[in-house]
C-alpha positions in Angstrom: 41.2 -33.7 -66.6 43.0 -32.1 -68.4 46.0 -31.2 -66.6 47.6 -28.6 -68.2 44.0 -25.8 -67.9 46.4 -25.3 -65.0 49.0 -22.7 -66.7 45.3 -21.1 -67.3 43.5 -21.1 -64.4 46.3 -19.9 -62.5 46.1 -17.0 -65.4 42.7 -16.3 -64.9 43.5 -16.4 -60.8 45.5 -13.1 -61.6 44.0 -11.3 -63.9 40.4 -11.4 -61.6 43.5 -10.0 -59.1 43.6 -7.0 -61.5 47.3 -8.7 -62.6 47.3 -8.0 -66.3 50.3 -10.6 -66.6 52.1 -13.0 -64.2 55.5 -10.2 -65.3 53.5 -8.1 -63.4 52.6 -9.9 -60.1 56.4 -10.4 -60.1 57.6 -7.2 -59.8 54.4 -6.5 -57.5 54.8 -9.9 -55.2 59.0 -10.0 -55.5 58.7 -13.3 -56.2 61.6 -14.1 -58.1 60.9 -15.7 -61.3 62.1 -19.6 -60.5 59.5 -18.9 -57.7 56.8 -18.4 -60.9 58.4 -21.5 -62.9 57.1 -23.6 -60.1 53.6 -22.7 -58.9 53.6 -24.4 -63.5 55.5 -27.4 -61.9 55.5 -30.1 -59.6 55.7 -29.4 -56.8 54.7 -26.1 -56.5 50.9 -28.0 -55.2 52.2 -27.4 -52.0 52.6 -24.5 -51.8 55.4 -22.4 -48.9 53.7 -20.4 -46.5 56.3 -17.9 -47.8 54.8 -18.3 -51.3 51.9 -17.8 -50.1 52.0 -15.5 -48.1 53.3 -12.8 -51.0 50.8 -14.2 -53.2 48.6 -13.0 -51.1 50.0 -9.2 -49.7 50.4 -8.6 -54.0 47.2 -9.6 -54.2 45.1 -7.5 -51.1 47.0 -4.5 -51.5 46.4 -4.6 -55.6 42.1 -5.3 -55.0 42.0 -3.5 -50.9 41.1 -6.7 -49.5 42.2 -8.5 -46.5 45.5 -10.1 -46.5 44.3 -12.7 -45.0 40.9 -13.4 -46.9 43.6 -13.8 -49.3 45.9 -16.5 -48.2 42.6 -18.2 -48.2 41.2 -17.8 -51.7 44.7 -18.9 -52.5 45.5 -22.0 -50.6 41.7 -22.9 -51.9 42.5 -22.7 -55.5 45.6 -24.5 -55.1 43.7 -27.7 -52.3 41.1 -27.5 -55.4 43.9 -28.7 -58.4 45.4 -31.2 -55.6 42.0 -32.9 -55.1 41.7 -33.1 -58.6 45.3 -34.1 -59.2 44.4 -36.7 -56.4 41.6 -38.1 -58.8 43.0 -38.6 -61.6 45.9 -40.6 -60.6 48.4 -38.6 -62.7 52.2 -37.4 -61.4 53.1 -36.0 -64.1 53.8 -31.8 -63.8 51.3 -29.6 -64.3 52.5 -28.7 -67.8 55.6 -29.0 -70.1 57.2 -25.9 -69.3 58.9 -25.2 -72.1 62.5 -22.1 -72.3 62.1 -20.2 -75.5 63.2 -16.2 -76.4 62.0 -13.8 -78.6 63.7 -10.4 -79.8 62.5 -7.4 -80.5 64.0 -4.7 -82.6 63.1 -2.2 -80.2 66.4 -0.2 -80.1 67.3 1.9 -76.1 70.0 3.2 -73.5 67.7 2.0 -70.7 66.9 -1.0 -70.6 65.1 -0.5 -67.1 63.1 1.8 -68.6 61.7 -0.7 -71.0 60.7 -3.3 -67.9 58.9 -0.3 -66.1 56.9 1.1 -68.8 56.9 -0.8 -72.1 57.3 -4.8 -71.2 54.3 -4.6 -69.1 52.6 -4.3 -72.1 53.6 -6.7 -74.0 53.7 -9.8 -71.8 50.1 -9.4 -70.7 49.4 -8.8 -74.5 51.2 -12.5 -75.2 49.7 -13.9 -72.3 45.8 -12.7 -73.7 47.4 -14.7 -77.3 48.7 -17.7 -75.7 46.3 -18.4 -73.0 47.9 -19.1 -70.3 51.0 -17.2 -67.6 54.4 -16.6 -69.4 56.7 -16.2 -66.7 60.1 -13.1 -67.6 63.6 -15.1 -66.5 66.1 -12.3 -68.9 65.6 -9.1 -70.8 68.8 -8.5 -72.7 69.5 -5.1 -74.5 70.9 -5.4 -78.4 67.3 -5.3 -79.9 65.5 -6.8 -77.2 66.0 -10.1 -76.2 63.7 -11.6 -74.1 64.0 -15.4 -72.4 61.0 -16.7 -71.7 58.9 -19.8 -70.0 55.2 -20.8 -70.2 54.3 -24.5 -70.6 54.6 -25.9 -75.0 50.9 -24.9 -75.6 51.7 -21.2 -74.1 54.2 -21.3 -76.7 52.2 -23.6 -79.6 49.6 -20.5 -80.0 52.6 -17.6 -79.4 54.4 -19.3 -82.1 51.6 -19.7 -84.8 50.4 -16.6 -84.5 54.4 -15.1 -84.9 54.6 -17.9 -88.2 50.4 -16.3 -89.1 52.9 -12.4 -89.0 50.4 -10.9 -86.7 52.3 -10.9 -83.7 54.1 -7.9 -84.3 50.8 -6.5 -84.7 49.5 -7.2 -81.4 53.0 -5.8 -79.9 53.2 -3.2 -81.6 56.6 -4.0 -82.1 58.6 -6.1 -84.7 60.0 -10.0 -83.9 62.9 -10.6 -86.0 62.4 -14.3 -84.1 61.5 -16.7 -82.0 63.3 -20.1 -81.3 62.9 -23.2 -78.6 66.0 -22.7 -76.1 66.9 -26.5 -75.8 66.9 -28.3 -72.7 70.4 -29.5 -71.1 68.4 -32.9 -71.2 67.8 -33.6 -74.2 71.6 -33.1 -74.6 71.1 -37.4 -73.4 68.6 -38.3 -76.6 71.6 -36.5 -78.6 70.3 -32.7 -79.6 72.5 -30.8 -78.8 73.0 -26.6 -78.4 72.9 -24.8 -80.8 76.8 -23.8 -81.7 78.6 -27.0 -79.3 81.2 -29.4 -81.4 81.5 -33.4 -80.5 84.0 -33.6 -77.9 86.4 -35.4 -80.4 87.0 -33.4 -83.3 87.9 -30.7 -81.5 90.0 -32.7 -78.1 93.3 -36.0 -78.2 91.0 -38.5 -76.4 94.6 -37.9 -73.9 92.3 -34.7 -72.5 88.8 -36.8 -72.8 88.0 -38.4 -68.8 86.4 -41.5 -69.7 82.6 -42.2 -69.1 81.5 -43.8 -66.5 78.0 -42.7 -65.7 75.0 -44.2 -66.9 74.3 -42.4 -69.0 76.7 -39.3 -70.5 77.1 -37.2 -73.0 79.5 -34.0 -73.6 80.3 -31.6 -76.0 83.1 -29.0 -76.6 82.8 -25.0 -78.0 86.2 -23.4 -79.3 85.9 -19.7 -77.5 87.8 -16.3 -78.9 88.4 -14.0 -76.0 89.4 -10.6 -77.5 91.7 -8.5 -75.0 94.0 -5.9 -76.6 93.2 -6.3 -80.2 94.7 -10.2 -79.5 92.2 -13.6 -79.7 92.9 -15.8 -76.9 91.0 -19.0 -78.2 89.7 -21.6 -75.9 87.8 -25.3 -75.4 85.0 -25.5 -73.3 84.2 -29.2 -72.7 81.3 -29.3 -70.6 80.2 -33.5 -69.8 76.9 -34.0 -68.6 76.3 -36.8 -66.9 73.6 -39.2 -64.8 72.3 -41.9 -62.4 68.2 -41.4 -62.6 66.1 -38.7 -63.8 66.4 -36.6 -61.5 69.7 -35.1 -61.3 72.6 -34.8 -63.1 75.9 -33.4 -63.5 77.8 -30.5 -64.8 81.7 -31.5 -65.2 83.3 -28.2 -67.1 87.1 -28.5 -68.7 88.7 -25.2 -70.5 91.9 -26.2 -72.4 93.4 -24.3 -74.7 93.9 -25.4 -78.3 96.3 -26.4 -78.5 97.7 -29.5 -76.1 101.6 -28.5 -75.0 100.2 -25.2 -74.2 98.8 -23.7 -71.1 96.1 -21.9 -70.7 96.1 -17.5 -70.6 97.4 -16.8 -66.9 94.2 -14.9 -64.7 91.4 -17.1 -67.5 88.3 -17.3 -65.2 85.5 -19.9 -65.8 82.7 -18.9 -63.4 78.9 -20.4 -63.2 76.6 -18.4 -62.4 72.7 -18.7 -61.0 69.8 -15.7 -61.2 73.2 -13.0 -61.2 74.9 -14.5 -58.5 78.3 -16.8 -59.5 78.1 -19.9 -57.1 81.2 -21.5 -58.3 84.1 -20.0 -59.8 88.3 -21.4 -60.8 90.9 -18.8 -62.1 94.0 -20.4 -64.3 97.8 -19.7 -62.4 100.4 -19.5 -65.6 101.4 -22.9 -65.5 97.9 -24.5 -66.3 97.4 -26.7 -68.4 93.7 -26.6 -68.2 91.1 -25.5 -65.2 87.7 -28.0 -64.2 85.0 -27.0 -62.1 81.8 -29.4 -61.2 79.1 -29.1 -59.7 74.9 -30.9 -59.1 71.6 -30.0 -60.7 68.3 -30.6 -61.1 65.6 -30.5 -64.2 64.4 -26.8 -64.0 67.3 -25.5 -63.1 69.1 -22.9 -65.5 72.9 -21.4 -65.0 75.3 -19.6 -67.0 78.5 -20.9 -68.0 81.0 -17.7 -68.7 84.5 -17.5 -69.1 86.6 -14.6 -68.2 89.9 -13.2 -69.3 90.6 -9.0 -69.1 88.0 -6.8 -70.0 86.8 -9.9 -72.2 83.5 -11.4 -70.9 82.2 -15.0 -73.0 78.3 -16.0 -72.0 76.5 -19.0 -72.9 72.8 -20.3 -70.7 71.9 -23.5 -70.6 68.3 -25.1 -68.8 68.7 -28.4 -68.0 
């Protein structure tokens, strides 16, 4: 039994209920991207009653059917996959989920209008090419940058279409770039996110905290914040460590590039998840560094933000 077909099977289920994409389903069911990501992983084979209720209500409203009947069908769907998984003795995730980004040459001053009127058709086309569900994590303006998640199989099919020059024609917009968003846990295999340097290149040994964990990886990045035509440079150090496969510890420190200097007063280090701040530290006038530490699990997404006055620089990560 090829368990990676789960994403395709779930796509078939919501297509049958007249939803063209996971994006359309998310909008109508009010399920967050995080919950849809879990549908492609364990332990979503035991979905919560709240998740089943939201799916059933969306299916019922879209097809003028009974909510209880829809709930029974959804529960049966997941039970069949539990049975299949049990019969294979396979305890691995249903799909290897790949995070990736896609750049579209679309000029718009109204992102919400794009998301409402254009993105649904784009996602339906992408899912047709990838033959599986695709989750929209975010949409950003400039040209349009979409942060997406899918099974690795779906990503590879879409990438092949992109490399063959077919994807732009199918979507009706020029695709200027398509690339994988590296997982933070790949740092343990010396596969680092672009732009991050060896910590020793930017910081002296005295400023680097010794390792206390079985596995540890640290990288640093110089970040420039421009306030009233004055550029303030700081060094962001990220140290990740783990004692087991399920959870990592993320330790963030911000230093001045010059060891004897203090940080700019009121510099803020924030950590955000799903657009909400869950950690924040502010530099005082005599702080030589600031730091924040938190735990994260595989599949979690977070954003690091450095703010000084009106200047903001962000870094996105998936664990």
